[in-house]
Structure formats: C-alpha cells, structure tokens
N, CA, C and O atoms as a GROMACS GRO file, in nm:
protein
  388
    1MET      N    1  -0.429  -0.054  -2.768
    1MET     CA    2  -0.617  -0.064  -2.815
    1MET      C    3  -0.664   0.124  -2.750
    1MET      O    4  -0.589   0.205  -2.696
    2ASN      N    5  -0.774   0.132  -2.777
    2ASN     CA    6  -0.865   0.240  -2.791
    2ASN      C    7  -1.033   0.152  -2.774
    2ASN      O    8  -1.097   0.074  -2.845
    3TYR      N    9  -1.047   0.195  -2.683
    3TYR     CA   10  -1.231   0.161  -2.712
    3TYR      C   11  -1.277   0.278  -2.619
    3TYR      O   12  -1.237   0.313  -2.508
    4ASN      N   13  -1.366   0.322  -2.693
    4ASN     CA   14  -1.466   0.466  -2.640
    4ASN      C   15  -1.601   0.434  -2.693
    4ASN      O   16  -1.660   0.510  -2.770
    5ALA      N   17  -1.658   0.306  -2.645
    5ALA     CA   18  -1.764   0.310  -2.721
    5ALA      C   19  -1.863   0.348  -2.629
    5ALA      O   20  -1.976   0.376  -2.668
    6THR      N   21  -1.812   0.353  -2.439
    6THR     CA   22  -1.910   0.312  -2.369
    6THR      C   23  -1.824   0.396  -2.259
    6THR      O   24  -1.705   0.370  -2.237
    7SER      N   25  -1.911   0.518  -2.182
    7SER     CA   26  -1.935   0.562  -2.123
    7SER      C   27  -1.938   0.482  -1.995
    7SER      O   28  -2.006   0.386  -1.958
    8LEU      N   29  -1.766   0.606  -1.894
    8LEU     CA   30  -1.711   0.488  -1.793
    8LEU      C   31  -1.658   0.533  -1.670
    8LEU      O   32  -1.535   0.534  -1.679
    9SER      N   33  -1.706   0.578  -1.533
    9SER     CA   34  -1.647   0.644  -1.423
    9SER      C   35  -1.610   0.487  -1.337
    9SER      O   36  -1.646   0.369  -1.328
   10VAL      N   37  -1.479   0.621  -1.269
   10VAL     CA   38  -1.437   0.515  -1.157
   10VAL      C   39  -1.505   0.470  -1.062
   10VAL      O   40  -1.464   0.367  -1.008
   11ASN      N   41  -1.622   0.529  -1.015
   11ASN     CA   42  -1.633   0.479  -0.946
   11ASN      C   43  -1.783   0.370  -1.020
   11ASN      O   44  -1.873   0.392  -0.939
   12ASP      N   45  -1.826   0.296  -1.102
   12ASP     CA   46  -1.884   0.239  -1.165
   12ASP      C   47  -1.826   0.092  -1.108
   12ASP      O   48  -1.708   0.075  -1.079
   13GLN      N   49  -1.908   0.010  -1.101
   13GLN     CA   50  -1.850  -0.164  -1.075
   13GLN      C   51  -1.856  -0.228  -1.178
   13GLN      O   52  -1.959  -0.211  -1.242
   14ILE      N   53  -1.768  -0.310  -1.229
   14ILE     CA   54  -1.787  -0.372  -1.322
   14ILE      C   55  -1.781  -0.502  -1.308
   14ILE      O   56  -1.756  -0.525  -1.190
   15PHE      N   57  -1.791  -0.595  -1.366
   15PHE     CA   58  -1.792  -0.716  -1.397
   15PHE      C   59  -1.720  -0.765  -1.550
   15PHE      O   60  -1.775  -0.741  -1.657
   16ALA      N   61  -1.588  -0.837  -1.539
   16ALA     CA   62  -1.578  -0.895  -1.666
   16ALA      C   63  -1.509  -1.010  -1.625
   16ALA      O   64  -1.459  -1.014  -1.513
   17THR      N   65  -1.501  -1.103  -1.702
   17THR     CA   66  -1.460  -1.222  -1.776
   17THR      C   67  -1.443  -1.247  -1.893
   17THR      O   68  -1.526  -1.212  -1.977
   18LEU      N   69  -1.267  -1.354  -1.943
   18LEU     CA   70  -1.216  -1.336  -1.984
   18LEU      C   71  -1.222  -1.459  -1.996
   18LEU      O   72  -1.217  -1.519  -1.889
   19GLU      N   73  -1.243  -1.580  -2.179
   19GLU     CA   74  -1.276  -1.663  -2.175
   19GLU      C   75  -1.168  -1.763  -2.316
   19GLU      O   76  -1.222  -1.782  -2.425
   20VAL      N   77  -1.086  -1.793  -2.303
   20VAL     CA   78  -1.052  -1.882  -2.396
   20VAL      C   79  -1.083  -2.032  -2.371
   20VAL      O   80  -1.087  -2.097  -2.266
   21GLY      N   81  -1.107  -2.067  -2.515
   21GLY     CA   82  -1.150  -2.214  -2.583
   21GLY      C   83  -1.231  -2.273  -2.502
   21GLY      O   84  -1.225  -2.390  -2.465
   22GLY      N   85  -1.349  -2.148  -2.459
   22GLY     CA   86  -1.442  -2.163  -2.372
   22GLY      C   87  -1.453  -2.240  -2.224
   22GLY      O   88  -1.541  -2.314  -2.178
   23LYS      N   89  -1.335  -2.195  -2.173
   23LYS     CA   90  -1.309  -2.163  -2.004
   23LYS      C   91  -1.238  -2.057  -1.977
   23LYS      O   92  -1.138  -2.001  -2.022
   24THR      N   93  -1.320  -2.043  -1.886
   24THR     CA   94  -1.248  -1.968  -1.788
   24THR      C   95  -1.179  -1.942  -1.752
   24THR      O   96  -1.158  -2.002  -1.646
   25VAL      N   97  -1.061  -1.821  -1.795
   25VAL     CA   98  -0.954  -1.799  -1.715
   25VAL      C   99  -0.862  -1.692  -1.627
   25VAL      O  100  -0.752  -1.687  -1.570
   26ALA      N  101  -0.999  -1.593  -1.657
   26ALA     CA  102  -1.013  -1.479  -1.549
   26ALA      C  103  -1.141  -1.421  -1.536
   26ALA      O  104  -1.214  -1.421  -1.636
   27SER      N  105  -1.191  -1.362  -1.406
   27SER     CA  106  -1.294  -1.338  -1.390
   27SER      C  107  -1.282  -1.201  -1.256
   27SER      O  108  -1.224  -1.221  -1.149
   28ILE      N  109  -1.339  -1.090  -1.287
   28ILE     CA  110  -1.316  -1.013  -1.176
   28ILE      C  111  -1.493  -0.915  -1.157
   28ILE      O  112  -1.591  -0.908  -1.232
   29SER      N  113  -1.460  -0.850  -1.010
   29SER     CA  114  -1.586  -0.791  -0.988
   29SER      C  115  -1.482  -0.626  -0.889
   29SER      O  116  -1.444  -0.638  -0.772
   30LYS      N  117  -1.459  -0.505  -0.965
   30LYS     CA  118  -1.390  -0.390  -0.935
   30LYS      C  119  -1.455  -0.295  -0.989
   30LYS      O  120  -1.509  -0.316  -1.098
   31SER      N  121  -1.463  -0.195  -0.941
   31SER     CA  122  -1.465  -0.052  -0.956
   31SER      C  123  -1.302   0.027  -0.995
   31SER      O  124  -1.205  -0.043  -1.024
   32ASN      N  125  -1.297   0.154  -0.989
   32ASN     CA  126  -1.176   0.228  -1.044
   32ASN      C  127  -1.111   0.236  -1.101
   32ASN      O  128  -1.000   0.285  -1.085
   33PHE      N  129  -1.190   0.158  -1.248
   33PHE     CA  130  -1.146   0.187  -1.354
   33PHE      C  131  -1.184   0.289  -1.442
   33PHE      O  132  -1.304   0.311  -1.458
   34SER      N  133  -1.075   0.373  -1.519
   34SER     CA  134  -1.093   0.502  -1.581
   34SER      C  135  -1.112   0.496  -1.716
   34SER      O  136  -1.179   0.593  -1.749
   35SER      N  137  -1.080   0.418  -1.822
   35SER     CA  138  -1.110   0.345  -1.952
   35SER      C  139  -1.133   0.206  -1.931
   35SER      O  140  -1.111   0.154  -1.822
   36ILE      N  141  -1.170   0.151  -2.016
   36ILE     CA  142  -1.204   0.017  -2.081
   36ILE      C  143  -1.080  -0.094  -2.141
   36ILE      O  144  -1.073  -0.217  -2.141
   37ASN      N  145  -0.973   0.036  -2.199
   37ASN     CA  146  -0.867  -0.056  -2.186
   37ASN      C  147  -0.807  -0.085  -2.106
   37ASN      O  148  -0.727  -0.177  -2.123
   38ASP      N  149  -0.823   0.009  -1.925
   38ASP     CA  150  -0.787  -0.032  -1.832
   38ASP      C  151  -0.777  -0.150  -1.810
   38ASP      O  152  -0.678  -0.215  -1.778
   39ILE      N  153  -0.950  -0.199  -1.838
   39ILE     CA  154  -1.023  -0.355  -1.757
   39ILE      C  155  -0.933  -0.414  -1.824
   39ILE      O  156  -0.854  -0.484  -1.761
   40VAL      N  157  -0.916  -0.400  -2.006
   40VAL     CA  158  -0.860  -0.508  -2.070
   40VAL      C  159  -0.706  -0.547  -2.023
   40VAL      O  160  -0.661  -0.656  -1.990
   41ARG      N  161  -0.645  -0.424  -2.031
   41ARG     CA  162  -0.577  -0.479  -1.925
   41ARG      C  163  -0.513  -0.543  -1.771
   41ARG      O  164  -0.408  -0.587  -1.725
   42PHE      N  165  -0.615  -0.524  -1.743
   42PHE     CA  166  -0.607  -0.552  -1.609
   42PHE      C  167  -0.688  -0.722  -1.605
   42PHE      O  168  -0.636  -0.830  -1.576
   43VAL      N  169  -0.761  -0.706  -1.627
   43VAL     CA  170  -0.774  -0.869  -1.658
   43VAL      C  171  -0.684  -0.990  -1.774
   43VAL      O  172  -0.678  -1.111  -1.793
   44CYS      N  173  -0.628  -0.870  -1.827
   44CYS     CA  174  -0.584  -0.961  -1.918
   44CYS      C  175  -0.410  -0.975  -1.796
   44CYS      O  176  -0.341  -1.076  -1.780
   45ALA      N  177  -0.395  -0.870  -1.750
   45ALA     CA  178  -0.253  -0.933  -1.665
   45ALA      C  179  -0.277  -1.059  -1.564
   45ALA      O  180  -0.195  -1.139  -1.520
   46ILE      N  181  -0.411  -1.050  -1.543
   46ILE     CA  182  -0.434  -1.163  -1.413
   46ILE      C  183  -0.486  -1.283  -1.499
   46ILE      O  184  -0.534  -1.382  -1.445
   47ALA      N  185  -0.480  -1.275  -1.589
   47ALA     CA  186  -0.557  -1.425  -1.678
   47ALA      C  187  -0.377  -1.465  -1.747
   47ALA      O  188  -0.354  -1.568  -1.809
   48GLY      N  189  -0.314  -1.401  -1.728
   48GLY     CA  190  -0.156  -1.456  -1.744
   48GLY      C  191  -0.158  -1.532  -1.913
   48GLY      O  192  -0.260  -1.586  -1.956
   49ARG      N  193  -0.048  -1.527  -1.983
   49ARG     CA  194  -0.002  -1.575  -2.144
   49ARG      C  195  -0.163  -1.638  -2.112
   49ARG      O  196  -0.228  -1.680  -2.016
   50PHE      N  197  -0.181  -1.611  -2.283
   50PHE     CA  198  -0.300  -1.693  -2.337
   50PHE      C  199  -0.271  -1.735  -2.515
   50PHE      O  200  -0.199  -1.672  -2.593
   51MET      N  201  -0.319  -1.810  -2.533
   51MET     CA  202  -0.241  -1.856  -2.694
   51MET      C  203  -0.383  -1.854  -2.767
   51MET      O  204  -0.443  -1.948  -2.714
   52GLY      N  205  -0.454  -1.806  -2.846
   52GLY     CA  206  -0.539  -1.834  -2.926
   52GLY      C  207  -0.610  -1.671  -2.964
   52GLY      O  208  -0.553  -1.562  -2.972
   53LEU      N  209  -0.761  -1.711  -2.984
   53LEU     CA  210  -0.844  -1.646  -2.952
   53LEU      C  211  -0.934  -1.624  -2.836
   53LEU      O  212  -0.998  -1.721  -2.796
   54ALA      N  213  -0.949  -1.496  -2.768
   54ALA     CA  214  -1.007  -1.508  -2.618
   54ALA      C  215  -1.190  -1.424  -2.649
   54ALA      O  216  -1.233  -1.395  -2.761
   55ARG      N  217  -1.231  -1.413  -2.575
   55ARG     CA  218  -1.403  -1.364  -2.565
   55ARG      C  219  -1.404  -1.270  -2.417
   55ARG      O  220  -1.445  -1.327  -2.316
   56LEU      N  221  -1.369  -1.159  -2.409
   56LEU     CA  222  -1.352  -1.053  -2.315
   56LEU      C  223  -1.538  -0.990  -2.290
   56LEU      O  224  -1.593  -0.910  -2.366
   57ASN      N  225  -1.588  -1.038  -2.194
   57ASN     CA  226  -1.735  -1.024  -2.145
   57ASN      C  227  -1.706  -0.887  -2.068
   57ASN      O  228  -1.612  -0.900  -1.989
   58ILE      N  229  -1.753  -0.781  -2.071
   58ILE     CA  230  -1.748  -0.682  -1.955
   58ILE      C  231  -1.903  -0.576  -1.915
   58ILE      O  232  -1.955  -0.494  -1.992
   59ARG      N  233  -1.942  -0.605  -1.799
   59ARG     CA  234  -2.044  -0.562  -1.791
   59ARG      C  235  -2.000  -0.451  -1.682
   59ARG      O  236  -1.884  -0.437  -1.643
   60ASN      N  237  -2.135  -0.357  -1.632
   60ASN     CA  238  -2.095  -0.211  -1.606
   60ASN      C  239  -2.220  -0.218  -1.496
   60ASN      O  240  -2.328  -0.165  -1.520
   61LYS      N  241  -2.196  -0.277  -1.393
   61LYS     CA  242  -2.353  -0.304  -1.338
   61LYS      C  243  -2.414  -0.147  -1.302
   61LYS      O  244  -2.534  -0.119  -1.307
   62THR      N  245  -2.285  -0.035  -1.261
   62THR     CA  246  -2.408   0.052  -1.228
   62THR      C  247  -2.425   0.152  -1.295
   62THR      O  248  -2.448   0.256  -1.234
   63GLN      N  249  -2.418   0.154  -1.444
   63GLN     CA  250  -2.449   0.245  -1.522
   63GLN      C  251  -2.588   0.100  -1.656
   63GLN      O  252  -2.651   0.117  -1.760
   64GLY      N  253  -2.567  -0.009  -1.568
   64GLY     CA  254  -2.677  -0.089  -1.688
   64GLY      C  255  -2.603  -0.148  -1.841
   64GLY      O  256  -2.682  -0.216  -1.906
   65TRP      N  257  -2.480  -0.132  -1.897
   65TRP     CA  258  -2.427  -0.164  -2.025
   65TRP      C  259  -2.387  -0.279  -1.955
   65TRP      O  260  -2.385  -0.297  -1.833
   66ALA      N  261  -2.336  -0.400  -2.101
   66ALA     CA  262  -2.279  -0.485  -2.172
   66ALA      C  263  -2.179  -0.442  -2.246
   66ALA      O  264  -2.199  -0.338  -2.310
   67MET      N  265  -2.033  -0.517  -2.260
   67MET     CA  266  -1.981  -0.528  -2.398
   67MET      C  267  -1.925  -0.661  -2.405
   67MET      O  268  -1.911  -0.740  -2.312
   68ASN      N  269  -1.892  -0.680  -2.537
   68ASN     CA  270  -1.835  -0.801  -2.581
   68ASN      C  271  -1.684  -0.786  -2.662
   68ASN      O  272  -1.713  -0.722  -2.763
   69LEU      N  273  -1.567  -0.809  -2.665
   69LEU     CA  274  -1.437  -0.737  -2.703
   69LEU      C  275  -1.426  -0.927  -2.741
   69LEU      O  276  -1.457  -1.021  -2.667
   70SER      N  277  -1.370  -0.928  -2.881
   70SER     CA  278  -1.259  -1.061  -2.894
   70SER      C  279  -1.127  -0.963  -2.911
   70SER      O  280  -1.096  -0.847  -2.941
   71LEU      N  281  -1.070  -1.095  -2.870
   71LEU     CA  282  -0.873  -1.108  -2.845
   71LEU      C  283  -0.872  -1.194  -2.915
   71LEU      O  284  -0.948  -1.276  -2.965
   72ALA      N  285  -0.718  -1.149  -2.913
   72ALA     CA  286  -0.626  -1.281  -3.021
   72ALA      C  287  -0.529  -1.220  -2.925
   72ALA      O  288  -0.538  -1.121  -2.852
   73SER      N  289  -0.379  -1.354  -2.957
   73SER     CA  290  -0.248  -1.390  -2.848
   73SER      C  291  -0.198  -1.482  -2.852
   73SER      O  292  -0.231  -1.585  -2.793
   74ARG      N  293  -0.074  -1.461  -2.949
   74ARG     CA  294   0.008  -1.557  -2.976
   74ARG      C  295   0.137  -1.545  -2.801
   74ARG      O  296   0.155  -1.466  -2.709
   75GLN      N  297   0.169  -1.623  -2.828
   75GLN     CA  298   0.300  -1.654  -2.774
   75GLN      C  299   0.424  -1.731  -2.852
   75GLN      O  300   0.431  -1.846  -2.897
   76SER      N  301   0.524  -1.616  -2.850
   76SER     CA  302   0.629  -1.596  -2.993
   76SER      C  303   0.726  -1.758  -2.888
   76SER      O  304   0.766  -1.764  -2.772
   77ALA      N  305   0.728  -1.858  -3.000
   77ALA     CA  306   0.778  -1.951  -3.035
   77ALA      C  307   0.950  -1.911  -3.035
   77ALA      O  308   0.993  -1.827  -3.114
   78PRO      N  309   1.030  -1.972  -2.948
   78PRO     CA  310   1.162  -1.968  -3.025
   78PRO      C  311   1.237  -1.988  -3.132
   78PRO      O  312   1.237  -2.108  -3.158
   79ARG      N  313   1.286  -1.940  -3.190
   79ARG     CA  314   1.382  -1.924  -3.315
   79ARG      C  315   1.485  -2.049  -3.320
   79ARG      O  316   1.445  -2.074  -3.434
   80PRO      N  317   1.542  -2.108  -3.307
   80PRO     CA  318   1.661  -2.202  -3.353
   80PRO      C  319   1.706  -2.210  -3.448
   80PRO      O  320   1.635  -2.268  -3.531
   81SER      N  321   1.796  -2.179  -3.480
   81SER     CA  322   1.850  -2.154  -3.641
   81SER      C  323   1.875  -2.310  -3.741
   81SER      O  324   1.932  -2.333  -3.848
   82PHE      N  325   1.797  -2.398  -3.637
   82PHE     CA  326   1.730  -2.521  -3.737
   82PHE      C  327   1.622  -2.568  -3.641
   82PHE      O  328   1.606  -2.538  -3.522
   83HIS      N  329   1.546  -2.655  -3.724
   83HIS     CA  330   1.406  -2.707  -3.692
   83HIS      C  331   1.466  -2.823  -3.590
   83HIS      O  332   1.423  -2.800  -3.477
   84ALA      N  333   1.537  -2.920  -3.592
   84ALA     CA  334   1.518  -3.037  -3.534
   84ALA      C  335   1.605  -2.977  -3.343
   84ALA      O  336   1.632  -3.039  -3.240
   85ALA      N  337   1.618  -2.844  -3.382
   85ALA     CA  338   1.682  -2.863  -3.243
   85ALA      C  339   1.556  -2.789  -3.144
   85ALA      O  340   1.580  -2.766  -3.025
   86LEU      N  341   1.436  -2.758  -3.199
   86LEU     CA  342   1.276  -2.731  -3.139
   86LEU      C  343   1.260  -2.892  -3.052
   86LEU      O  344   1.249  -3.008  -3.090
   87PRO      N  345   1.266  -2.830  -2.932
   87PRO     CA  346   1.130  -2.913  -2.855
   87PRO      C  347   1.025  -3.023  -2.961
   87PRO      O  348   1.027  -3.032  -3.084
   88ALA      N  349   0.988  -3.056  -2.917
   88ALA     CA  350   0.795  -3.100  -2.981
   88ALA      C  351   0.745  -3.073  -2.986
   88ALA      O  352   0.690  -3.089  -3.095
   89GLN      N  353   0.666  -2.978  -2.877
   89GLN     CA  354   0.634  -2.909  -2.908
   89GLN      C  355   0.591  -2.813  -2.944
   89GLN      O  356   0.474  -2.775  -2.951
   90TYR      N  357   0.727  -2.742  -2.981
   90TYR     CA  358   0.707  -2.636  -3.086
   90TYR      C  359   0.703  -2.653  -3.183
   90TYR      O  360   0.652  -2.558  -3.242
   91ARG      N  361   0.744  -2.770  -3.275
   91ARG     CA  362   0.761  -2.833  -3.410
   91ARG      C  363   0.648  -2.820  -3.502
   91ARG      O  364   0.679  -2.794  -3.618
   92GLN      N  365   0.479  -2.838  -3.466
   92GLN     CA  366   0.455  -2.776  -3.533
   92GLN      C  367   0.244  -2.705  -3.412
   92GLN      O  368   0.129  -2.738  -3.384
   93ALA      N  369   0.360  -2.585  -3.398
   93ALA     CA  370   0.261  -2.514  -3.283
   93ALA      C  371   0.162  -2.443  -3.384
   93ALA      O  372   0.193  -2.412  -3.500
   94SER      N  373   0.036  -2.420  -3.322
   94SER     CA  374  -0.054  -2.383  -3.409
   94SER      C  375  -0.173  -2.302  -3.256
   94SER      O  376  -0.186  -2.307  -3.134
   95LEU      N  377  -0.208  -2.261  -3.331
   95LEU     CA  378  -0.319  -2.137  -3.278
   95LEU      C  379  -0.446  -2.191  -3.265
   95LEU      O  380  -0.536  -2.123  -3.215
   96PHE      N  381  -0.461  -2.285  -3.298
   96PHE     CA  382  -0.561  -2.371  -3.278
   96PHE      C  383  -0.545  -2.531  -3.266
   96PHE      O  384  -0.496  -2.617  -3.340
   97ASN      N  385  -0.624  -2.532  -3.104
   97ASN     CA  386  -0.569  -2.725  -3.083
   97ASN      C  387  -0.666  -2.763  -3.062
   97ASN      O  388  -0.681  -2.884  -3.042
   0.00000   0.00000   0.00000
C-alpha cells in the first residue's frame, strides 16, 4: 500500500480510528509517523486480525487535514482434504455476517 495524497511530518500529532462493522477496534493519538503507510500498519497491528471491510479515519491535528481509507481483510481458513473435517464455524465462512 502506498498513500501519498497528503503531506506528513514526524512531529505531526495524528489521531486514527479503525472501525470494523461499525465498532471501533483500534484508536490512537500519536506522533512520529513518517508516512500514511506507517499509520496504516501501526493501527492494523494494534487492531489485530479482523475479517471484512474496515474504515480507517486519519486526522492530522497539526496540519489540519483528515482522510478516510477503506480496507478489506480476510482470515485464511484451514484447507483440509475434505469438507466434513472442518469445524462448523468454517463450513459456511462469509466475509459479511
């Protein structure tokens, strides 16, 4: 992922929130980011694994800009040799609940 739409300095105060299914799974207020990619990686690492569509809201308090990113993620289910061996929760896996 490369996001270069907005300038960013390591001294800028950044607020970011990651929402999955309308629920906040990670929220930060921090500086010392050198790129938007750094922010995305950091917030996703805090959130842990998630499945489906997510919205990342990033606000740069210092420079006064904000941006919204849509992210998609999926967890890989195990691939057994036959379907019957799968636990029930994996038999009808869906990105949308």
